[in-house]
C-alpha positions as CSV (number, residue, x, y, z in Angstrom):
1,X,21.3,-14.9,-11.8
2,X,22.2,-12.2,-14.1
3,X,18.3,-11.3,-15.2
4,X,17.5,-11.0,-11.3
5,X,20.9,-8.7,-10.6
6,X,19.8,-6.6,-13.4
7,X,16.4,-6.2,-12.0
8,X,17.5,-5.4,-8.6
9,X,19.8,-2.7,-10.0
10,X,17.2,-1.4,-11.7
11,X,15.0,-1.5,-8.9
12,X,17.7,0.1,-6.6
13,X,17.9,2.9,-9.6
14,X,14.5,3.6,-9.4
15,X,14.3,4.2,-5.7
16,X,17.4,6.3,-5.9
17,X,15.5,8.5,-8.4
18,X,12.6,8.5,-6.2
19,X,14.9,10.0,-3.3
20,X,16.3,12.4,-5.2
21,X,13.1,13.8,-6.6
22,X,11.9,14.1,-3.1
23,X,14.8,16.5,-2.6
24,X,13.6,19.1,-5.7
25,X,11.8,21.6,-4.0
26,X,8.6,23.5,-5.8
27,X,9.9,27.0,-6.7
28,X,8.2,30.2,-5.0
29,X,8.1,29.3,-1.3
30,X,10.7,30.4,1.6
31,X,12.2,27.3,2.9
32,X,12.6,28.5,6.2
33,X,9.3,29.4,7.0
34,X,7.8,26.3,5.2
35,X,10.1,24.1,7.9
36,X,8.6,26.3,11.0
37,X,5.3,25.7,9.6
38,X,5.5,21.8,9.7
39,X,7.2,21.7,13.2
40,X,4.2,23.2,14.4
41,X,2.2,20.6,12.7
42,X,3.8,17.3,11.9
43,X,1.6,15.3,14.6
44,X,-1.6,15.9,12.8
45,X,-2.1,15.5,9.2
46,X,0.6,16.3,7.5
47,X,2.6,14.2,9.6
48,X,1.1,11.2,8.1
49,X,1.3,12.6,4.7
50,X,4.5,13.3,5.0
51,X,5.5,9.8,5.7
52,X,3.7,8.2,2.6
53,X,5.3,10.8,0.7
54,X,8.8,10.1,1.7
55,X,9.4,13.6,3.5
56,X,8.9,15.1,0.2
57,X,5.7,17.3,1.6
58,X,8.0,18.3,4.5
59,X,10.6,19.8,2.1
60,X,7.5,21.1,-0.6
61,X,9.1,19.0,-3.3
62,X,7.4,18.0,-6.7
63,X,6.6,14.4,-4.9
64,X,4.7,16.5,-2.1
65,X,1.6,14.8,-2.9
66,X,2.8,11.5,-3.7
67,X,1.4,8.4,-5.0
68,X,-1.9,8.9,-3.2
69,X,-3.9,10.3,-6.0
70,X,-3.4,7.2,-7.7
71,X,-4.4,5.1,-5.1
72,X,-7.5,6.9,-4.6
73,X,-8.2,6.2,-8.3
74,X,-7.7,3.0,-7.9
75,X,-10.1,2.7,-5.4
76,X,-12.5,5.0,-7.6
77,X,-12.1,2.7,-10.5
78,X,-12.0,-0.5,-8.7
79,X,-15.2,0.1,-6.8
80,X,-17.1,1.5,-10.1
81,X,-15.8,-1.9,-11.9
82,X,-18.2,-3.7,-9.5
83,X,-21.4,-1.3,-9.4
84,X,-21.5,-0.1,-13.4
85,X,-22.1,-3.2,-16.2
86,X,-20.1,-1.5,-18.6
87,X,-16.5,-1.6,-16.5
88,X,-17.5,-4.7,-15.3
89,X,-18.2,-6.5,-18.5
90,X,-14.4,-4.8,-19.3
91,X,-12.9,-6.8,-16.3
92,X,-14.0,-9.9,-18.2
93,X,-12.3,-9.1,-21.7
94,X,-9.1,-9.9,-20.2
95,X,-5.6,-8.0,-20.9
96,X,-7.8,-5.6,-23.3
97,X,-10.0,-4.7,-20.9
98,X,-7.5,-4.4,-18.3
99,X,-5.7,-1.8,-20.4
100,X,-8.7,0.4,-21.1
101,X,-9.4,0.0,-17.2
102,X,-6.1,1.2,-16.7
103,X,-6.3,4.2,-18.8
104,X,-9.2,5.4,-16.8
105,X,-7.3,4.9,-13.8
106,X,-4.6,7.1,-15.5
107,X,-7.2,9.9,-15.7
108,X,-8.7,9.9,-12.4
109,X,-5.0,10.1,-11.1
110,X,-4.8,13.3,-13.5
111,X,-7.9,14.7,-11.8
112,X,-7.4,13.5,-8.2
113,X,-3.6,15.1,-8.8
114,X,-5.2,18.3,-10.2
115,X,-7.6,18.7,-6.9
116,X,-5.2,17.8,-4.4
117,X,-2.4,20.3,-5.4
118,X,-4.8,23.1,-6.0
119,X,-5.6,22.3,-2.3
120,X,-1.8,22.5,-1.7
121,X,-1.4,25.5,-3.5
122,X,-4.0,27.2,-1.2
123,X,-2.9,26.0,1.8
124,X,0.6,27.0,1.2
125,X,-0.4,30.4,-0.1
126,X,-2.4,31.2,2.9
127,X,0.6,30.4,5.4
128,X,2.2,33.5,3.9
129,X,5.5,32.0,2.9
130,X,5.3,32.2,-0.6
131,X,7.7,34.6,-2.2
132,X,6.2,34.7,-6.0
133,X,2.8,36.4,-7.3
134,X,0.0,34.0,-6.7
135,X,-1.1,33.4,-10.3
136,X,2.6,32.3,-11.1
137,X,2.7,30.1,-7.7
138,X,-0.4,28.2,-8.6
139,X,0.3,27.7,-11.8
140,X,4.2,26.2,-11.0
141,X,2.4,24.3,-8.0
142,X,0.0,22.4,-9.6
143,X,2.1,21.5,-12.9
144,X,4.9,20.6,-10.5
145,X,2.8,18.4,-8.2
146,X,0.8,16.6,-11.1
147,X,4.0,16.0,-13.2
148,X,5.3,14.6,-10.0
149,X,2.6,11.9,-9.5
150,X,2.4,10.7,-12.9
151,X,6.4,10.4,-12.9
152,X,6.1,8.2,-9.8
153,X,3.1,6.4,-11.1
154,X,4.8,5.5,-14.4
155,X,7.8,4.9,-12.4
156,X,5.9,2.2,-10.2
157,X,4.7,0.6,-13.3
158,X,8.3,0.1,-14.7
159,X,9.6,-1.2,-11.2
160,X,6.3,-3.9,-11.4
161,X,7.6,-4.7,-14.6
162,X,11.0,-4.7,-15.0
163,X,12.2,-4.9,-11.4
164,X,11.2,-7.2,-8.6
165,X,7.7,-6.6,-6.4
166,X,4.8,-4.4,-6.7
167,X,6.4,-0.8,-7.7
168,X,3.5,1.3,-6.0
169,X,4.0,-0.4,-2.9
170,X,7.9,-0.4,-2.8
171,X,7.6,3.3,-3.2
172,X,5.9,4.0,-0.4
173,X,7.8,1.2,1.2
174,X,10.7,3.5,0.8
175,X,9.0,6.6,1.5
176,X,8.3,5.0,4.9
177,X,11.6,3.7,5.4
178,X,13.2,6.9,4.6
179,X,11.8,8.8,7.4
180,X,13.1,5.9,10.1
181,X,16.5,8.1,10.7
182,X,14.8,11.1,11.4
183,X,12.2,9.7,13.8
184,X,15.5,8.3,15.9
185,X,16.9,11.4,16.1
186,X,13.8,13.0,17.0
187,X,13.3,10.6,19.7
188,X,16.8,10.9,21.0
189,X,16.4,14.9,20.9
190,X,13.0,14.4,23.2
191,X,15.2,12.3,25.8
192,X,18.0,14.7,25.9
193,X,15.7,17.8,26.2
194,X,13.9,15.9,29.1
195,X,10.5,16.0,27.1
196,X,10.7,12.2,27.2
197,X,12.1,10.2,29.8
198,X,14.3,6.7,28.8
199,X,11.6,4.8,30.1
200,X,8.9,5.9,27.7
201,X,11.6,6.0,24.6
202,X,12.4,2.1,25.3
203,X,8.8,1.0,25.6
204,X,8.2,2.3,22.4
205,X,11.0,0.8,20.5
206,X,9.8,-2.4,22.7
207,X,6.5,-2.1,21.6
208,X,7.6,-1.4,17.6
209,X,9.6,-4.8,17.8
210,X,6.7,-6.6,19.2
211,X,4.5,-5.4,17.0
212,X,7.1,-6.3,14.0
213,X,6.9,-10.0,15.5
214,X,3.4,-10.1,15.9
215,X,3.0,-8.4,12.1
216,X,5.3,-11.7,10.7
217,X,3.5,-13.8,13.1
218,X,0.2,-13.8,11.4
219,X,1.6,-12.9,8.3
220,X,2.5,-16.2,7.9
221,X,-0.2,-18.3,9.8
222,X,-2.3,-20.2,6.8
223,X,-5.2,-22.3,6.5
224,X,-4.7,-25.5,4.8
225,X,-7.8,-27.2,3.2
226,X,-7.0,-30.8,2.5
227,X,-7.3,-31.6,-1.5
228,X,-7.1,-35.3,-2.7
229,X,-6.6,-35.9,-6.4
230,X,-8.9,-39.0,-7.8
231,X,-7.2,-41.9,-9.8
232,X,-6.8,-40.9,-13.7
233,X,-5.5,-42.3,-16.8
234,X,-3.3,-40.3,-18.9
235,X,-2.9,-42.1,-22.1
236,X,-1.6,-45.8,-21.4
237,X,-0.2,-44.5,-17.9
238,X,-2.7,-44.7,-14.6
239,X,-2.1,-41.7,-12.1
240,X,-2.7,-42.6,-8.9
241,X,-4.9,-40.6,-6.4
242,X,-2.6,-37.8,-4.2
243,X,-3.4,-36.1,-1.0
244,X,-2.1,-32.4,-1.1
245,X,-3.4,-29.0,0.1
246,X,-4.2,-25.7,-0.7
247,X,-3.0,-22.9,1.7
248,X,-4.9,-19.7,2.5
249,X,-3.3,-16.7,4.3
250,X,-5.2,-15.3,7.1
251,X,-4.5,-11.7,5.6
252,X,-5.3,-12.2,2.0
253,X,-5.9,-8.6,1.3
254,X,-2.0,-7.6,2.7
255,X,-1.3,-4.3,3.1
256,X,-4.1,-2.9,0.4
257,X,-6.6,-2.1,3.2
258,X,-5.0,0.0,5.1
259,X,-3.3,2.0,2.0
260,X,-6.9,2.3,0.8
261,X,-8.1,3.1,4.0
262,X,-5.4,5.8,4.8
263,X,-6.2,7.6,1.3
264,X,-10.1,7.5,1.8
265,X,-9.7,9.5,5.0
266,X,-6.9,11.8,4.2
267,X,-7.8,12.8,0.7
268,X,-10.9,14.8,2.3
269,X,-9.5,15.9,5.2
270,X,-6.6,17.2,4.1
271,X,-8.6,18.8,1.0
272,X,-10.9,20.4,4.3
273,X,-8.1,21.5,6.3
274,X,-6.6,23.0,3.7
275,X,-9.5,25.2,2.4
276,X,-10.7,25.9,6.0
277,X,-7.4,26.7,7.0
278,X,-8.2,30.6,6.6
279,X,-11.2,30.7,8.8
280,X,-11.2,28.9,12.0
281,X,-14.9,29.4,12.5
282,X,-15.7,28.1,9.3
283,X,-17.7,24.5,9.2
284,X,-14.8,23.3,7.0
285,X,-12.2,24.0,9.5
286,X,-14.8,22.0,12.1
287,X,-15.6,19.3,9.8
288,X,-11.2,19.0,9.3
289,X,-10.7,19.3,12.7
290,X,-13.1,16.0,13.7
291,X,-11.0,14.0,11.0
292,X,-7.7,14.7,13.0
293,X,-5.2,12.4,13.5
294,X,-6.4,10.7,16.9
295,X,-10.0,12.2,17.1
296,X,-12.9,9.2,17.9
297,X,-14.3,9.8,14.6
298,X,-11.2,9.6,12.3
299,X,-10.4,6.0,14.3
300,X,-14.2,5.1,13.7
301,X,-13.8,5.7,10.2
302,X,-10.3,4.4,9.8
303,X,-11.1,1.2,11.5
304,X,-14.6,0.8,9.0
305,X,-12.2,1.6,6.0
306,X,-9.7,-1.5,7.0
307,X,-12.6,-4.0,7.4
308,X,-14.5,-2.9,4.4
309,X,-11.5,-2.9,2.3
310,X,-10.2,-6.0,3.4
311,X,-13.9,-7.9,2.3
312,X,-13.3,-5.6,-0.3
313,X,-10.2,-6.4,-1.8
314,X,-10.7,-10.3,-0.9
315,X,-13.7,-11.0,-3.2
316,X,-12.0,-9.2,-6.1
317,X,-9.0,-11.5,-6.1
318,X,-10.7,-14.6,-4.8
319,X,-13.6,-16.0,-6.6
320,X,-14.6,-19.5,-4.6
321,X,-16.9,-20.5,-7.8
322,X,-13.8,-20.1,-10.1
323,X,-11.4,-22.3,-8.0
324,X,-14.3,-24.8,-7.4
325,X,-15.0,-25.1,-11.2
326,X,-11.0,-25.7,-11.4
327,X,-10.7,-28.4,-9.0
328,X,-13.8,-30.2,-10.5
329,X,-12.1,-30.0,-14.1
330,X,-8.7,-31.4,-12.6
331,X,-10.4,-34.0,-10.6
332,X,-9.6,-32.7,-7.3
333,X,-11.9,-32.3,-4.5
334,X,-12.0,-31.7,-0.7
335,X,-12.8,-34.3,1.3
336,X,-16.2,-34.8,2.7
337,X,-17.4,-32.1,0.4
338,X,-19.0,-32.6,-3.2
339,X,-17.2,-30.8,-6.3
340,X,-19.4,-28.1,-7.8
341,X,-21.6,-26.0,-5.6
342,X,-20.8,-27.3,-2.7
343,X,-17.2,-26.9,-2.6
344,X,-17.8,-23.0,-3.9
345,X,-20.1,-22.6,-0.3
346,X,-17.4,-24.2,1.7
347,X,-14.2,-22.4,0.3
348,X,-16.1,-19.3,0.7
349,X,-17.4,-20.0,4.0
350,X,-13.6,-20.6,5.1
351,X,-12.3,-17.0,3.0
352,X,-15.0,-15.2,4.6
353,X,-14.2,-16.1,8.1
354,X,-10.5,-15.8,7.5
355,X,-11.2,-12.4,6.4
356,X,-12.9,-11.4,9.3
357,X,-10.2,-12.6,11.6
358,X,-7.7,-10.9,9.2
359,X,-9.7,-7.6,9.1
360,X,-9.5,-7.9,13.1
361,X,-5.7,-8.3,13.3
362,X,-5.0,-5.8,10.8
363,X,-7.1,-2.9,12.7
364,X,-5.8,-3.9,15.8
365,X,-2.3,-3.4,14.4
366,X,-3.0,-0.2,12.9
367,X,-4.7,1.4,15.9
368,X,-2.5,0.2,18.9
369,X,0.2,3.3,17.9
370,X,-2.7,5.5,17.6
371,X,-3.7,4.6,20.9
372,X,-0.3,4.6,22.3
373,X,0.6,8.2,21.1
374,X,-2.6,9.5,22.3
375,X,-1.9,7.8,25.8
376,X,1.7,8.8,26.0
377,X,1.6,12.2,24.3
378,X,3.5,11.7,21.6
379,X,4.5,14.8,19.8
380,X,5.6,13.3,16.3
381,X,3.1,10.7,14.3
382,X,3.5,6.8,15.3
383,X,1.7,4.7,12.7
384,X,0.9,1.0,12.7
385,X,-0.1,1.6,8.9
386,X,3.7,2.5,8.1
387,X,4.9,-0.4,10.4
388,X,2.2,-2.8,8.5
389,X,3.6,-1.8,5.6
390,X,7.0,-2.1,6.1
391,X,7.1,-5.8,7.2
392,X,4.5,-7.1,4.8
393,X,5.7,-5.7,1.4
394,X,9.7,-6.4,2.9
395,X,8.5,-10.6,3.4
396,X,6.6,-10.3,-0.2
397,X,9.7,-8.7,-1.6
398,X,11.7,-11.8,-0.1
399,X,9.4,-14.0,-1.2
400,X,9.5,-13.1,-4.6
401,X,13.1,-13.1,-5.0
402,X,13.2,-16.5,-3.2
403,X,10.8,-17.8,-6.1
404,X,12.1,-15.7,-8.7
405,X,15.9,-17.5,-8.0
406,X,14.1,-21.3,-7.7
407,X,12.6,-20.7,-11.3
408,X,15.7,-19.5,-12.8
409,X,17.5,-22.8,-11.1
410,X,14.6,-24.6,-12.6
411,X,15.6,-22.9,-16.0
412,X,19.0,-23.5,-15.8
413,X,18.8,-27.0,-15.0
414,X,16.2,-27.8,-18.1
415,X,18.6,-26.3,-20.3
416,X,21.7,-28.5,-19.4
417,X,20.7,-31.9,-20.7
418,X,19.9,-30.0,-24.0
419,X,23.6,-28.6,-24.3
420,X,24.7,-32.0,-23.7
421,X,22.7,-33.7,-26.2
422,X,23.5,-31.1,-28.7
423,X,27.2,-31.3,-27.8
424,X,27.1,-35.1,-28.7
425,X,25.6,-34.9,-31.7
């Protein structure tokens, strides 16, 4: 248990560092004027970005643009690796190719972070809340925000390697969870001021709990494909056939599709809103208005992007041809299905069907709060994506801890007989 304790302590320390960084402000901005600016636009794009950055945008801290440039760069590189032959060849080179692709992703992160931080600096400067010279402000803002994003990328990689679970997902989850107390306080304030009825507030809480239950139910759902192992001979021993099953999750892509979809939509819409905020009549301002949270075009693009990334990411992580070949080599087969090509087509058909229902489930979960926000006229952001990320990442985290503990127990049992034999000698 010692190694697991060290990993958990490292993970806790990394998350504490992340939360400390979220409170270190970028110099040159009037904090009081920034808080008033955020209050007037907290239910739109700024509210969504603030949630994903763990409240860093609201405070205009060094982590204001968060980890989104890294996620956007990952999407671009993964899409390119399916289109460009050179990158596709790198994927097949194993660990060496993966390192080169990771290097390209980091370069892309730097480029996108520079663009996004420049957009943030432009937007903030146009609000007349900057207290230093323009050139000084632009340089300090770009340097601080790009450095903050690169630090978060490095911290996420360290959490994955030396902690438990996926570091990037845990950083996003920690940022979202950090906003829950302020969301509850805001809800209580609206009730006390009479802006929201007690019945509406109770309905929101019960609805959120119901969505949590639905997410847990569907994330635990599996399609079990029966597998039969033929009778084999290992040396002088004959191993009789065994019946088992191969589990397929309904949602094989996890939280990646809504995160990718949010990143794809938020990046251009944020830049458009920042660069077009100076002129209300400009086409940039009009297009950014159509892509705002709650608008029909935003909802349509968001739903389409989720469905696309469900299929795309599932295709990346699952190869029916490779799985069919592995089953054939190990002497296993699906009852009633011929090994090889037929098994590959059968598995592909099953996965496509599961992906369809999984994409539908994720899209509905992410869009229900969008419609409720508009219908109930809720003045703050209520996101299904945030809820989905928290529940799914928490479930995966607990599963990985359980499997890690089980692995350590097996290693302890294996070592015990060896120690006894050594003591006898």
